[in-house]
Kinemage of the C-alpha trace (Angstrom):
@kinemage 1
@onewidth
@group {chain A} dominant
@subgroup {mainchain}
@vectorlist {calphas} color= white
{ca met a 1} P -16.230 -6.559 -15.362
{ca asn a 2} L -17.940 -9.847 -14.569
{ca ser a 3} L -19.393 -11.873 -17.438
{ca ile a 4} L -20.565 -15.359 -18.412
{ca arg a 5} L -20.199 -16.590 -21.997
{ca cys a 6} L -21.790 -19.666 -23.542
{ca asp a 7} L -20.360 -20.933 -26.834
{ca ile a 8} L -22.133 -23.710 -28.719
{ca tyr a 9} L -20.718 -25.924 -31.476
{ca asp a 10} L -22.466 -28.418 -33.719
{ca pro a 11} L -20.246 -31.481 -34.385
{ca lys a 12} L -21.724 -31.536 -37.875
{ca glu a 13} L -20.139 -28.152 -38.556
{ca tyr a 14} L -16.981 -28.340 -36.429
{ca asp a 15} L -14.097 -30.716 -35.876
{ca ile a 16} L -13.705 -30.948 -32.081
{ca trp a 17} L -10.718 -32.521 -30.363
{ca phe a 18} L -8.500 -32.404 -27.302
{ca ala a 19} L -4.774 -31.765 -27.125
{ca ala a 20} L -2.512 -31.929 -24.102
{ca ala a 21} L 1.100 -31.806 -23.040
{ca pro a 22} L 2.923 -35.165 -22.857
{ca tyr a 23} L 3.029 -37.077 -19.601
{ca gly a 24} L 6.235 -36.858 -17.578
{ca ala a 25} L 7.581 -33.703 -19.185
{ca ala a 26} L 10.796 -32.480 -17.568
{ca ser a 27} L 9.380 -29.018 -16.931
{ca lys a 28} L 5.984 -27.413 -16.859
{ca pro a 29} L 4.678 -28.197 -20.376
{ca ala a 30} L 2.421 -25.185 -20.680
{ca lys a 31} L 1.709 -23.054 -23.743
{ca thr a 32} L -0.271 -19.889 -24.197
{ca leu a 33} L -3.725 -20.200 -25.725
{ca lys a 34} L -2.502 -18.480 -28.876
{ca thr a 35} L 0.371 -20.961 -29.192
{ca trp a 36} L -2.005 -23.906 -28.788
{ca ala a 37} L -4.264 -22.464 -31.522
{ca ala a 38} L -1.366 -22.023 -33.919
{ca glu a 39} L 0.147 -25.480 -33.330
{ca glu a 40} L -3.189 -27.288 -33.481
{ca gln a 41} L -4.431 -25.175 -36.424
{ca ala a 42} L -7.671 -24.570 -34.559
{ca asp a 43} L -10.107 -21.705 -35.063
{ca val a 44} L -10.835 -21.543 -31.333
{ca val a 45} L -9.161 -23.138 -28.305
{ca tyr a 46} L -10.455 -23.406 -24.733
{ca asn a 47} L -8.427 -24.326 -21.681
{ca leu a 48} L -10.049 -27.204 -19.784
{ca cys a 49} L -7.554 -27.667 -16.955
{ca leu a 50} L -7.402 -31.445 -17.386
{ca phe a 51} L -4.156 -31.996 -15.519
{ca asn a 52} L -3.928 -33.768 -12.179
{ca met a 53} L -3.821 -30.936 -9.650
{ca thr a 54} L -3.096 -33.290 -6.730
{ca gly a 55} L 0.139 -34.713 -8.130
{ca ser a 56} L 3.691 -33.538 -7.602
{ca gly a 57} L 6.574 -32.580 -9.858
{ca ser a 58} L 6.046 -33.358 -13.525
{ca asp a 59} L 3.048 -35.539 -12.642
{ca gln a 60} L 1.064 -32.353 -12.046
{ca tyr a 61} L 0.904 -31.726 -15.762
{ca gly a 62} L -0.520 -33.579 -18.720
{ca val a 63} L -2.077 -36.466 -16.778
{ca ile a 64} L -5.350 -37.333 -15.070
{ca arg a 65} L -4.925 -40.045 -12.453
{ca gly a 66} L -2.225 -41.820 -14.415
{ca arg a 67} L -3.886 -41.657 -17.829
{ca thr a 68} L -1.841 -39.811 -20.443
{ca leu a 69} L -3.548 -37.069 -22.402
{ca gln a 70} L -1.023 -36.914 -25.218
{ca tyr a 71} L -3.010 -35.793 -28.221
{ca leu a 72} L -6.198 -37.716 -27.657
{ca lys a 73} L -7.526 -37.069 -31.132
{ca ala a 74} L -4.932 -39.517 -32.435
{ca lys a 75} L -4.892 -41.913 -29.458
{ca asn a 76} L -8.611 -42.542 -28.905
{ca val a 77} L -7.975 -42.494 -25.162
{ca asp a 78} L -10.790 -42.512 -22.622
{ca cys a 79} L -9.605 -40.015 -20.014
{ca gly a 80} L -12.564 -40.335 -17.660
{ca tyr a 81} L -11.965 -40.191 -13.944
{ca gly a 82} L -11.550 -43.808 -12.829
{ca gly a 83} L -14.412 -45.265 -14.859
{ca thr a 84} L -17.072 -42.700 -13.991
{ca ala a 85} L -20.248 -42.975 -16.021
{ca glu a 86} L -20.417 -39.200 -16.418
{ca his a 87} L -18.748 -39.084 -19.813
{ca leu a 88} L -19.053 -36.368 -22.406
{ca thr a 89} L -18.251 -37.723 -25.855
{ca val a 90} L -17.574 -34.861 -28.198
{ca ser a 91} L -16.230 -36.989 -31.038
{ca pro a 92} L -15.452 -40.694 -31.452
{ca gly a 93} L -12.755 -41.718 -28.974
{ca asn a 94} L -12.483 -38.295 -27.348
{ca val a 95} L -14.099 -38.580 -23.941
{ca val a 96} L -13.686 -36.374 -20.915
{ca ala a 97} L -15.230 -36.484 -17.458
{ca gly a 98} L -15.319 -33.829 -14.783
{ca val a 99} L -14.782 -33.925 -11.053
{ca lys a 100} L -18.249 -32.449 -10.654
{ca val a 101} L -21.452 -32.721 -12.633
{ca ala a 102} L -23.116 -29.302 -12.731
{ca val a 103} L -26.255 -30.082 -14.750
{ca arg a 104} L -27.857 -33.372 -15.754
{ca asp a 105} L -30.985 -33.516 -17.942
{ca gly a 106} L -31.727 -29.845 -17.316
{ca val a 107} L -31.452 -30.048 -13.527
{ca val a 108} L -28.798 -28.109 -11.597
{ca leu a 109} L -27.285 -30.584 -9.146
{ca ser a 110} L -26.484 -30.154 -5.502
{ca gly a 111} L -22.920 -29.912 -4.253
{ca leu a 112} L -21.848 -26.974 -6.404
{ca asp a 113} L -19.807 -24.217 -4.790
{ca lys a 114} L -22.028 -21.301 -3.785
{ca gly a 115} L -19.552 -19.155 -1.905
{ca thr a 116} L -16.313 -18.856 -3.901
{ca phe a 117} L -16.222 -16.150 -6.550
{ca arg a 118} L -13.641 -16.753 -9.268
{ca ser a 119} L -13.253 -17.834 -12.880
{ca arg a 120} L -15.276 -20.866 -13.960
{ca asn a 121} L -15.074 -23.230 -16.916
{ca met a 122} L -17.610 -25.934 -17.810
{ca ile a 123} L -18.179 -28.110 -20.851
{ca gly a 124} L -21.222 -30.135 -21.775
{ca val a 125} L -23.651 -31.371 -24.369
{ca leu a 126} L -27.122 -30.051 -25.188
{ca ala a 127} L -30.175 -32.224 -25.688
{ca gly a 128} L -29.736 -32.055 -29.460
{ca gly a 129} L -26.088 -33.145 -29.384
{ca arg a 130} L -24.393 -29.767 -29.726
{ca ile a 131} L -21.386 -29.024 -27.519
{ca ile a 132} L -21.576 -26.126 -25.056
{ca val a 133} L -18.593 -24.427 -23.412
{ca val a 134} L -19.480 -22.118 -20.511
{ca gln a 135} L -16.962 -19.690 -19.063
{ca ser a 136} L -17.096 -16.828 -16.603
{ca ser a 137} L -14.867 -14.069 -15.365
{ca asp a 138} L -13.741 -13.968 -11.750
{ca gly a 139} L -17.007 -12.840 -10.160
{ca cys a 140} L -19.139 -15.999 -10.259
{ca thr a 141} L -19.699 -19.141 -8.228
{ca glu a 142} L -20.052 -22.616 -9.715
{ca glu a 143} L -23.757 -22.628 -8.931
{ca gln a 144} L -24.357 -19.227 -10.569
{ca val a 145} L -22.669 -20.317 -13.786
{ca ala a 146} L -24.577 -23.614 -13.852
{ca arg a 147} L -27.926 -21.900 -13.266
{ca tyr a 148} L -27.186 -19.289 -15.926
{ca ala a 149} L -26.521 -21.981 -18.531
{ca ala a 150} L -29.398 -24.249 -17.478
{ca gly a 151} L -31.791 -21.312 -17.553
{ca arg a 152} L -31.003 -20.575 -21.189
{ca tyr a 153} L -30.341 -23.918 -22.881
{ca thr a 154} L -31.730 -27.440 -22.741
{ca ile a 155} L -28.660 -29.147 -21.275
{ca lys a 156} L -28.228 -32.910 -21.157
{ca leu a 157} L -24.924 -32.862 -19.258
{ca leu a 158} L -22.642 -30.061 -18.032
{ca leu a 159} L -19.326 -30.805 -16.329
{ca val a 160} L -17.188 -28.521 -14.178
{ca gln a 161} L -13.722 -28.456 -15.728
{ca asp a 162} L -11.937 -25.519 -14.160
{ca ala a 163} L -12.518 -23.214 -11.229
{ca gly a 164} L -9.500 -20.983 -11.431
{ca gly a 165} L -7.347 -18.480 -13.183
{ca ser a 166} L -6.359 -20.596 -16.185
{ca thr a 167} L -9.898 -20.369 -17.540
{ca gly a 168} L -9.715 -18.912 -21.019
{ca met a 169} L -10.311 -19.079 -24.770
{ca tyr a 170} L -8.599 -17.715 -27.867
{ca arg a 171} L -10.191 -17.091 -31.275
{ca thr a 172} L -7.817 -16.927 -34.225
{ca ser a 173} L -10.053 -15.043 -36.673
{ca asp a 174} L -9.799 -11.730 -34.844
{ca gly a 175} L -7.326 -12.454 -32.056
{ca tyr a 176} L -10.043 -12.277 -29.408
{ca leu a 177} L -8.792 -13.449 -26.008
{ca phe a 178} L -10.969 -14.288 -23.013
{ca ala a 179} L -8.594 -14.805 -20.095
{ca pro a 180} L -9.821 -13.382 -16.777
{ca glu a 181} L -6.480 -13.947 -15.041
{ca lys a 182} L -4.158 -13.842 -18.020
{ca glu a 183} L -0.382 -13.950 -17.868
{ca gly a 184} L 1.115 -12.218 -20.871
{ca thr a 185} L -0.538 -10.982 -24.033
{ca asp a 186} L -1.692 -14.384 -25.265
{ca gly a 187} L -3.299 -15.686 -22.109
{ca arg a 188} L -2.115 -17.708 -19.170
{ca pro a 189} L 0.000 -20.745 -20.154
{ca val a 190} L -2.041 -23.949 -19.882
{ca cys a 191} L -1.381 -27.669 -20.265
{ca ser a 192} L -4.457 -28.898 -22.111
{ca val a 193} L -7.088 -27.482 -24.418
{ca val a 194} L -10.161 -28.408 -26.392
{ca cys a 195} L -9.959 -27.292 -30.027
{ca met a 196} L -12.677 -26.226 -32.445
{ca arg a 197} L -12.215 -25.958 -36.211
{ca lys a 198} L -14.856 -25.098 -38.761
{ca lys a 199} L -15.451 -27.748 -41.401
{ca asn a 200} L -15.635 -26.804 -45.081
{ca lys a 201} L -14.447 -23.242 -44.533
{ca glu a 202} L -14.572 -22.537 -48.225
{ca glu a 203} L -18.308 -23.106 -48.309
{ca lys a 204} L -20.244 -20.256 -46.746
{ca pro a 205} L -23.328 -21.647 -44.956
{ca met a 206} L -26.512 -20.836 -46.772
{ca gly a 207} L -28.752 -18.357 -45.020
{ca lys a 208} L -26.102 -17.221 -42.511
{ca lys a 209} L -27.382 -14.105 -40.751
{ca lys a 210} L -25.353 -11.166 -39.462
{ca val a 211} L -26.164 -8.759 -36.638
{ca phe a 212} L -24.327 -5.625 -35.521
{ca ile a 213} L -24.477 -4.554 -31.854
{ca gly a 214} L -23.599 -0.983 -30.985
{ca val a 215} L -22.435 -0.561 -27.384
{ca gly a 216} L -23.327 2.920 -26.202
{ca his a 217} L -20.664 5.287 -24.811
{ca gly a 218} L -17.339 4.033 -23.408
{ca gly a 219} L -13.883 5.267 -22.487
{ca ser a 220} L -13.941 8.931 -21.469
{ca asp a 221} L -17.714 9.033 -22.055
{ca pro a 222} L -19.465 7.200 -19.193
{ca gly a 223} L -22.957 7.905 -20.494
{ca ala a 224} L -25.643 8.280 -17.846
{ca val a 225} L -24.426 7.960 -14.262
{ca gly a 226} L -26.540 7.331 -11.180
{ca tyr a 227} L -27.003 4.119 -9.257
{ca leu a 228} L -25.287 2.460 -12.236
{ca val a 229} L -22.695 3.613 -14.786
{ca glu a 230} L -24.272 3.299 -18.213
{ca lys a 231} L -21.180 2.448 -20.281
{ca asp a 232} L -20.443 -0.599 -18.088
{ca val a 233} L -24.013 -1.903 -18.041
{ca asn a 234} L -24.294 -1.403 -21.810
{ca leu a 235} L -21.270 -3.625 -22.397
{ca thr a 236} L -22.541 -6.418 -20.144
{ca met a 237} L -25.945 -6.431 -21.842
{ca ala a 238} L -24.432 -6.307 -25.324
{ca thr a 239} L -21.987 -9.132 -24.585
{ca ala a 240} L -24.785 -11.382 -23.320
{ca cys a 241} L -26.796 -10.548 -26.441
{ca arg a 242} L -23.844 -11.439 -28.675
{ca asp a 243} L -23.160 -14.732 -26.895
{ca phe a 244} L -26.790 -15.848 -27.169
{ca leu a 245} L -26.952 -14.972 -30.869
{ca thr a 246} L -23.686 -16.715 -31.747
{ca ala a 247} L -24.892 -19.810 -29.910
{ca tyr a 248} L -27.640 -20.069 -32.521
{ca gly a 249} L -25.446 -19.596 -35.571
{ca val a 250} L -25.660 -15.838 -36.057
{ca asp a 251} L -22.510 -13.913 -36.998
{ca val a 252} L -22.174 -10.915 -34.676
{ca arg a 253} L -19.923 -7.876 -34.550
{ca met a 254} L -19.844 -5.475 -31.597
{ca ser a 255} L -18.737 -1.858 -31.824
{ca arg a 256} L -16.557 -2.403 -28.740
{ca thr a 257} L -15.727 -5.343 -26.489
{ca lys a 258} L -13.966 -3.350 -23.775
{ca asp a 259} L -14.061 0.092 -22.154
{ca glu a 260} L -12.854 2.363 -24.922
{ca asn a 261} L -14.040 5.482 -26.722
{ca asp a 262} L -16.808 4.555 -29.152
{ca thr a 263} L -18.684 7.385 -30.865
{ca val a 264} L -21.981 7.053 -32.684
{ca ser a 265} L -20.333 7.996 -35.987
{ca gln a 266} L -17.796 5.203 -35.500
{ca glu a 267} L -20.615 2.750 -34.741
{ca val a 268} L -22.489 3.712 -37.894
{ca thr a 269} L -19.365 3.409 -40.063
{ca glu a 270} L -18.511 -0.029 -38.635
{ca cys a 271} L -22.102 -1.200 -38.963
{ca asn a 272} L -22.461 -0.240 -42.610
{ca ala a 273} L -19.077 -1.761 -43.477
{ca tyr a 274} L -20.201 -5.020 -41.857
{ca ala a 275} L -23.495 -4.992 -43.814
{ca pro a 276} L -25.618 -6.844 -41.228
{ca asp a 277} L -29.197 -8.031 -41.584
{ca leu a 278} L -30.180 -6.184 -38.389
{ca ala a 279} L -28.561 -3.704 -35.993
{ca ile a 280} L -29.248 -2.769 -32.381
{ca asp a 281} L -27.698 -0.085 -30.197
{ca val a 282} L -27.595 -0.911 -26.484
{ca his a 283} L -28.134 1.961 -24.058
{ca asn a 284} L -29.621 2.758 -20.662
{ca asn a 285} L -31.574 5.840 -19.698
{ca ser a 286} L -31.535 8.796 -17.317
{ca gly a 287} L -33.853 11.650 -16.389
{ca gly a 288} L -35.766 10.199 -13.483
{ca gly a 289} L -38.112 7.973 -15.466
{ca asp a 290} L -39.027 4.315 -15.174
{ca gly a 291} L -38.983 1.335 -17.529
{ca phe a 292} L -37.644 0.097 -20.866
{ca glu a 293} L -38.168 1.792 -24.210
{ca val a 294} L -37.036 1.022 -27.734
{ca phe a 295} L -36.780 3.342 -30.754
{ca his a 296} L -37.131 2.434 -34.433
{ca thr a 297} L -37.313 4.344 -37.695
{ca ile a 298} L -40.270 6.606 -38.452
{ca his a 299} L -40.721 4.558 -41.630
{ca gly a 300} L -41.701 1.388 -39.727
{ca gly a 301} L -40.990 -1.855 -41.563
{ca thr a 302} L -38.546 -4.459 -40.229
{ca gly a 303} L -37.136 -1.986 -37.712
{ca lys a 304} L -40.544 -1.659 -36.083
{ca thr a 305} L -40.998 -5.437 -36.060
{ca leu a 306} L -37.600 -5.835 -34.390
{ca ala a 307} L -38.510 -3.245 -31.761
{ca gln a 308} L -41.815 -4.964 -31.012
{ca asn a 309} L -40.179 -8.389 -30.726
{ca ile a 310} L -37.525 -7.091 -28.328
{ca glu a 311} L -40.106 -5.281 -26.192
{ca lys a 312} L -42.115 -8.506 -25.889
{ca his a 313} L -39.197 -10.364 -24.350
{ca val a 314} L -38.204 -7.493 -22.056
{ca lys a 315} L -41.752 -7.336 -20.695
{ca ala a 316} L -41.657 -11.117 -20.179
{ca met a 317} L -38.718 -10.507 -17.822
{ca gly a 318} L -40.998 -8.388 -15.645
{ca gln a 319} L -39.590 -4.992 -16.657
{ca asn a 320} L -42.068 -2.202 -17.260
{ca ser a 321} L -42.163 -0.844 -20.826
{ca arg a 322} L -42.566 2.787 -21.831
{ca gly a 323} L -43.311 1.614 -25.341
{ca val a 324} L -42.063 1.135 -28.886
{ca lys a 325} L -41.254 4.642 -30.121
{ca thr a 326} L -40.021 6.847 -32.957
{ca arg a 327} L -38.475 10.316 -32.833
{ca gln a 328} L -38.658 12.820 -35.660
{ca gly a 329} L -35.654 14.986 -36.504
{ca thr a 330} L -35.094 17.842 -38.913
{ca ser a 331} L -33.932 15.443 -41.631
{ca gly a 332} L -35.915 12.314 -40.894
{ca asp a 333} L -35.128 10.114 -37.920
{ca tyr a 334} L -33.632 12.006 -34.984
{ca tyr a 335} L -31.109 9.342 -33.950
{ca ala a 336} L -28.087 8.883 -36.220
{ca phe a 337} L -27.786 5.172 -35.447
{ca ile a 338} L -31.278 4.639 -36.862
{ca arg a 339} L -31.090 7.294 -39.590
{ca glu a 340} L -27.688 6.485 -41.071
{ca thr a 341} L -27.394 2.712 -40.804
{ca val a 342} L -28.365 0.831 -43.935
{ca ala a 343} L -29.723 -2.174 -42.043
{ca pro a 344} L -32.967 -2.003 -40.036
{ca ala a 345} L -31.877 -0.664 -36.643
{ca val a 346} L -33.241 -0.008 -33.165
{ca ile a 347} L -31.993 1.664 -29.986
{ca cys a 348} L -32.735 -0.136 -26.713
{ca glu a 349} L -32.916 1.816 -23.436
{ca gly a 350} L -33.016 -0.807 -20.677
{ca val a 351} L -33.467 1.044 -17.375
{ca phe a 352} L -33.149 4.517 -15.875
{ca val a 353} L -29.821 4.435 -14.062
{ca asp a 354} L -30.721 7.474 -11.944
{ca thr a 355} L -33.992 6.054 -10.622
{ca lys a 356} L -33.273 3.765 -7.680
{ca ala a 357} L -36.162 1.343 -8.176
{ca asp a 358} L -35.631 1.084 -11.922
{ca ala a 359} L -31.842 0.747 -11.660
{ca ala a 360} L -32.495 -2.156 -9.282
{ca gln a 361} L -33.912 -4.071 -12.266
{ca ala a 362} L -30.339 -4.283 -13.644
{ca asp a 363} L -27.992 -3.931 -10.687
{ca thr a 364} L -26.643 -7.492 -10.799
{ca leu a 365} L -24.663 -9.371 -13.420
{ca ala a 366} L -27.476 -11.884 -13.968
{ca glu a 367} L -30.093 -9.153 -14.452
{ca gln a 368} L -27.956 -7.255 -16.948
{ca gln a 369} L -27.284 -10.448 -18.881
{ca ala a 370} L -31.012 -11.222 -18.879
{ca phe a 371} L -31.644 -7.952 -20.733
{ca gly a 372} L -29.059 -8.973 -23.328
{ca val a 373} L -30.695 -12.377 -23.775
{ca ala a 374} L -34.113 -10.719 -24.161
{ca tyr a 375} L -32.704 -8.474 -26.899
{ca ala a 376} L -31.177 -11.527 -28.605
{ca lys a 377} L -34.455 -13.436 -28.549
{ca gly a 378} L -36.186 -10.471 -30.177
{ca val a 379} L -33.518 -10.460 -32.881
{ca leu a 380} L -33.889 -14.210 -33.478
{ca asp a 381} L -37.676 -13.858 -33.693
{ca thr a 382} L -37.232 -11.157 -36.327
{ca leu a 383} L -34.771 -13.281 -38.288
{ca gly a 384} L -37.100 -16.282 -38.078
{ca leu a 385} L -34.537 -18.418 -36.225
{ca ala a 386} L -35.552 -20.901 -33.536
{ca tyr a 387} L -33.934 -21.152 -30.094
{ca asp a 388} L -34.291 -23.249 -26.959
{ca glu a 389} L -36.792 -22.266 -24.286
{ca pro a 390} L -35.904 -24.412 -21.241
{ca glu a 391} L -38.676 -25.375 -18.892
{ca glu a 392} L -38.999 -23.166 -15.838
{ca lys a 393} L -37.607 -24.865 -12.765
{ca pro a 394} L -37.856 -23.740 -9.132
{ca asp a 395} L -34.682 -22.428 -7.500
{ca asp a 396} L -34.440 -25.571 -5.402
{ca ala a 397} L -34.676 -27.954 -8.371
{ca phe a 398} L -31.763 -30.114 -7.274
{ca glu a 399} L -31.664 -33.887 -7.162
{ca thr a 400} L -33.730 -34.839 -4.133
{ca asp a 401} L -33.237 -38.574 -3.653
{ca glu a 402} L -33.650 -38.575 0.137
{ca glu a 403} L -31.781 -41.862 0.681
{ca val a 404} L -28.761 -40.679 -1.308
{ca gln a 405} L -28.684 -37.263 0.337
{ca ala a 406} L -28.976 -38.793 3.791
{ca ala a 407} L -26.155 -41.233 3.015
{ca ile a 408} L -23.922 -38.443 1.723
{ca thr a 409} L -24.500 -36.373 4.865
{ca lys a 410} L -23.865 -39.329 7.179
{ca val a 411} L -20.633 -40.434 5.462
{ca gln a 412} L -19.289 -36.905 5.202
{ca arg a 413} L -19.943 -36.074 8.855
{ca thr a 414} L -18.967 -39.414 10.373
{ca ala a 415} L -15.734 -39.751 8.413
{ca gly a 416} L -14.954 -36.026 8.475
{ca leu a 417} L -14.637 -35.830 4.687
{ca ala a 418} L -14.504 -32.597 2.737
{ca ala a 419} L -17.197 -31.825 0.166
{ca glu a 420} L -14.620 -32.146 -2.640
{ca thr a 421} L -13.726 -35.654 -1.461
{ca met a 422} L -17.390 -36.632 -1.558
{ca gln a 423} L -17.563 -35.387 -5.133
{ca tyr a 424} L -14.642 -37.650 -6.075
{ca leu a 425} L -16.443 -40.635 -4.506
{ca leu a 426} L -19.697 -39.870 -6.267
{ca ala a 427} L -17.904 -39.413 -9.611
{ca tyr a 428} L -17.160 -43.124 -9.876
{ca glu a 429} L -19.513 -45.333 -11.883
{ca tyr a 430} L -20.875 -46.990 -8.735
{ca gly a 431} L -20.186 -44.027 -6.448
{ca thr a 432} L -23.762 -43.609 -5.266
{ca glu a 433} L -24.082 -47.283 -4.340
{ca leu a 434} L -20.729 -47.125 -2.542
{ca val a 435} L -21.738 -44.146 -0.440
{ca ile a 436} L -25.014 -45.817 0.569
{ca lys a 437} L -23.151 -48.990 1.606
{ca leu a 438} L -20.667 -46.950 3.627
{ca ala a 439} L -23.498 -45.109 5.366
{ca asn a 440} L -25.243 -48.374 6.254
{ca ala a 441} L -22.010 -49.732 7.708
{ca met a 442} L -21.498 -46.694 9.951
{ca lys a 443} L -22.958 -46.512 13.429
């Protein structure tokens, strides 16, 4: 299943550093993500594919254009590409630059790959100084991932770090592994990682909120089936909801993170054991209807407020709403997820999977993730937590300096250079000026 995850870290709350294999190692100096986490004593590690992919022999690993990456946290080494100005400083002395800049000051840049669908890995910094790591499974292009991130967060700078199978992350707390093209149980061996470790673990942050997300159906129970399969869409929506909530400091637990059997009674038991502030159950509908609907307890209260807040954001997406509803049963609320959970709870029904026009509102990865983000915003509104609302930008909101674009086109065509080569040229500190001079010198 395709997915895009955005993880955000505040340097005030996390130690953030890079670690890499030593330069000139006799053999491929790669370790699994789990091994990196254990050796670095990190809570989370992300592969960033910082090695020189154009080298040969041992020079392929642990080096960027001749600059050693041997444990940068201790070396204070600037590992930027040849002096490029596009630096991302995540802590003093730890600087990394990417071959491509995906987003600068909220604008998605031109030159991103629009046609190759595979794993993607980007790292950047938000306007407020927090670090963002964006990763996708193998069904996205560079441009799709960049637009997804820029559409949800106010990004100062986002750099493309990896476009292949070594994309991945590992979380030590629960052994969660995100590795779209993993080799072995602990993820594909990689040569360099960025590490995250929570500061002051003994001190629980004041006011930390918790949310439980039930993911309807799964395993041998597909749920509703029509133009979409409900269990799969539910998981995509729920995952996007989780990722948005965690980006804003909310602790989240999902009833399932993969396709496995997941009954309502199991969801309720897990939810109550977790003791969240709020709970939502993600579903999609059937029966030939049209539109979104959300159920809350017959007793109103916070559950009703949560339902109303979620509906507001779903309607803002352009989806029709059938309303905020309740359903009476013989012993109170009809639905067990609402009746038996201790926390205020709602059930979201996104679209009717057996109605062609309505299923079309959620038949792409981006649309399904948008539902999850809408649910998350409703949750954050209910919890009283703020979140970024990036300015709306047209689809063609790329950099449009006509002189630069004309120079790039002329140099690329006249010299027969590949797009990747042009990106290397432009990555240098004075790359733009160089390309313009080259264009002026060409007949």
